[in-house]
C-alpha positions in Angstrom: 32.0 -34.8 -78.9 31.3 -31.0 -79.0 32.7 -29.1 -76.1 30.6 -26.1 -74.8 32.8 -23.2 -73.7 31.2 -20.1 -72.1 33.4 -17.1 -72.9 31.6 -14.4 -70.8 31.4 -16.0 -67.4 31.8 -13.3 -64.8 33.0 -13.1 -61.2 33.9 -10.4 -58.8 35.9 -10.2 -55.5 35.3 -8.5 -52.2 38.2 -6.2 -52.9 36.7 -5.0 -56.2 33.3 -4.5 -54.6 34.8 -2.4 -51.8 36.7 -0.3 -54.4 33.6 0.3 -56.4 31.7 1.4 -53.3 34.5 3.8 -52.4 34.8 5.3 -55.9 32.9 8.4 -57.1 31.8 6.4 -60.2 32.1 2.8 -59.0 29.4 0.7 -60.8 27.7 4.0 -61.9 24.0 3.1 -62.0 24.3 -0.7 -62.2 25.1 -1.7 -58.7 21.6 -2.9 -58.2 22.0 -5.6 -60.9 24.5 -7.7 -58.8 22.3 -8.5 -55.8 20.8 -11.6 -54.3 21.3 -14.8 -56.3 23.4 -13.1 -59.0 25.7 -11.7 -56.3 26.2 -15.2 -54.8 27.0 -16.7 -58.3 29.5 -13.9 -59.0 31.2 -14.6 -55.8 31.4 -18.4 -56.4 34.6 -19.7 -58.0 34.2 -23.2 -56.7 31.8 -26.0 -56.2 28.6 -24.0 -56.7 29.7 -22.7 -60.1 30.9 -26.1 -61.2 27.6 -27.7 -60.2 25.7 -25.1 -62.3 28.0 -25.8 -65.2 27.3 -29.5 -65.0 23.6 -28.9 -64.7 23.6 -26.8 -67.9 26.0 -28.9 -69.8 28.8 -26.3 -70.0 32.3 -27.8 -70.1 34.5 -24.7 -69.6 34.0 -21.2 -68.2 36.4 -18.5 -69.4 36.3 -16.3 -66.3 36.3 -12.5 -66.2 35.5 -9.7 -63.8 32.0 -8.3 -64.4 31.4 -4.8 -65.7 32.8 -2.1 -65.2 35.9 -4.0 -64.2 38.6 -1.6 -62.9 37.9 1.1 -65.5 36.4 3.6 -63.1 39.1 3.3 -60.4 42.1 5.5 -59.8 45.3 4.5 -61.6 47.4 3.4 -58.7 44.6 1.5 -57.0 43.7 -0.3 -60.2 47.2 -1.6 -60.8 47.4 -3.4 -57.4 43.8 -4.6 -57.8 44.5 -6.0 -61.2 47.5 -7.9 -60.0 45.7 -9.4 -57.0 42.7 -10.3 -59.2 44.7 -12.0 -61.9 46.7 -13.9 -59.3 43.5 -15.2 -57.8 42.2 -16.1 -61.2 45.3 -18.1 -62.0 45.1 -19.9 -58.7 41.4 -20.7 -59.4 42.2 -22.1 -62.8 45.1 -24.2 -61.3 42.5 -25.9 -59.1 40.3 -26.9 -62.0 42.4 -26.6 -65.1 40.0 -28.6 -67.3 37.0 -26.5 -66.4 38.3 -22.9 -66.1 40.2 -20.5 -68.2 40.5 -16.8 -67.7 40.6 -13.3 -69.2 43.0 -10.9 -67.4 41.7 -7.8 -65.7 43.7 -4.8 -66.7 44.3 -1.4 -65.0 43.5 0.7 -68.1 43.6 3.9 -66.0 47.4 3.2 -66.0 48.0 2.4 -69.6 51.7 1.4 -69.4 51.0 -0.9 -66.4 48.0 -2.3 -68.3 50.3 -3.4 -71.1 52.7 -5.0 -68.7 49.9 -6.7 -66.7 48.5 -8.2 -70.0 51.9 -9.6 -70.8 52.4 -11.0 -67.2 48.9 -12.4 -67.3 49.4 -14.3 -70.5 53.1 -15.3 -70.2 53.4 -16.0 -66.5 49.8 -16.8 -65.4 48.6 -18.6 -68.5 45.5 -16.4 -69.1 44.1 -16.4 -72.5 43.5 -12.7 -73.2 41.8 -9.9 -71.4 38.3 -8.5 -70.8 38.0 -4.7 -71.4 35.0 -2.5 -70.9 36.0 -0.2 -73.8 36.0 3.3 -72.4 38.0 4.2 -69.3 36.1 7.1 -67.9 36.3 9.6 -70.8 39.1 7.9 -72.6 38.0 5.7 -75.5 39.7 2.4 -76.3 41.3 3.9 -79.4 43.1 6.6 -77.3 46.9 6.8 -78.2 47.8 6.0 -74.5 46.2 2.6 -74.9 48.0 1.6 -78.1 50.9 -0.2 -76.3 48.3 -2.5 -74.6 46.7 -3.2 -77.9 50.1 -3.9 -79.4 50.9 -6.4 -76.7 47.7 -8.3 -77.4 48.6 -8.4 -81.1 52.1 -9.6 -80.4 51.0 -12.3 -78.0 48.2 -13.4 -80.3 45.5 -13.3 -77.7 42.1 -11.7 -77.9 40.7 -8.7 -76.2 37.0 -9.1 -75.3 35.3 -5.7 -75.5 32.5 -5.9 -72.9 29.6 -3.3 -72.5 29.4 -0.8 -69.7 26.8 1.8 -69.0 27.1 5.0 -71.3 28.3 8.3 -69.8 25.8 10.2 -67.8 25.5 12.9 -70.5 24.7 10.2 -73.1 22.2 8.6 -70.8 20.4 11.9 -70.2 20.4 12.7 -73.9 19.3 9.4 -75.3 18.1 7.0 -72.6 16.0 9.1 -70.2 12.5 10.3 -69.7 10.7 7.1 -68.7 11.5 6.9 -65.0 13.4 4.4 -63.0 13.9 1.5 -63.6 13.0 1.9 -67.4 15.7 4.5 -68.0 18.4 2.3 -66.5 17.2 -0.8 -68.4 17.1 1.2 -71.6 20.7 2.5 -71.0 22.0 -1.0 -70.2 20.7 -4.4 -71.1 17.9 -2.9 -73.2 20.1 -1.2 -75.7 22.8 1.1 -74.3 25.2 -1.6 -73.2 25.4 -3.0 -76.7 25.7 0.4 -78.5 28.5 1.4 -76.1 30.5 -1.7 -76.9 29.8 -1.5 -80.6 30.9 2.2 -80.7 34.2 1.3 -79.1 34.9 -1.3 -81.7 33.9 1.1 -84.6 36.3 3.7 -83.1 39.1 1.2 -83.3 38.5 0.8 -87.0 38.1 4.5 -87.7 41.3 5.3 -85.8 43.3 2.9 -87.9 44.1 0.5 -85.1 43.8 -2.6 -87.3 46.1 -1.0 -89.9 48.6 -0.5 -87.1 48.1 -4.0 -85.6 46.6 -6.2 -88.3 47.0 -9.3 -86.0 44.9 -7.8 -83.3 42.0 -10.0 -82.3 38.8 -8.5 -80.8 35.8 -10.4 -79.4 32.6 -8.4 -79.4 30.3 -10.9 -77.7 27.2 -8.7 -77.3 27.2 -8.2 -81.0 27.1 -11.9 -81.8 
C-alpha cells in the first residue's frame, strides 16, 4: 500500500512568534498570512493535526518551522531558539513516531552553531535533515560562512529543504510593487516572489561550485516541483 508523506508540514511555537514580533525584520511582510484557522493549525502538534491527516489520507508529516524560520533573528537568540525548537520537535515525534518526522531548525545567523545543531539534530534527536529559508538577511546560502553547515549535511547524508521566503525590500520595490496592497504582497510571495527567491538560492549553490565541493549534498526544492 502506498504511503503518503507530506514533506512541507509547518508548525510554529509561541517562542518563535514572540521573537519575530520583537525583531526589526521578523516575518517581514508575511505576518498576516498566519492568522485565524491557519494560526491554529500551525500551533497544533497533536490531536487536531492527526485528525486532519486522517481526514485527508496523509500517513506522515515531516514537520518544520514555517517561513522565515530563525533567519531574521540575532545570532545568539537564534541558537537557543533552535535548540529549544528541535528538542520540542523530537519530543513531538517520540509521542507519535509512526506519524511524524522532522526537519531541524537551524540558527543560520550563527553559522558554526548551525553546523553543530544540524549534527545534534540528526545524530542525537533523530531528525531527518533541515529546513532552510535560503538567504539569511543579506547572506545567501552559498556564502562561505555557511559551507561547514552544507558539509555536515553532505557527510550525514541528509537533505536540506530550501524553502521560500519573501524577497528583500529593495527587490520587492523594484520588481513586485505598484499594484497596491494586498496585490504587491501576494505577487512578492505566493504569486511568484517566493518561488523565484528559493530558486535563485539553489542556482547560486550551483554557480558557486557547492556541488563540486560536496557532491553528496542533497537539496529539496519543493516549490519547484
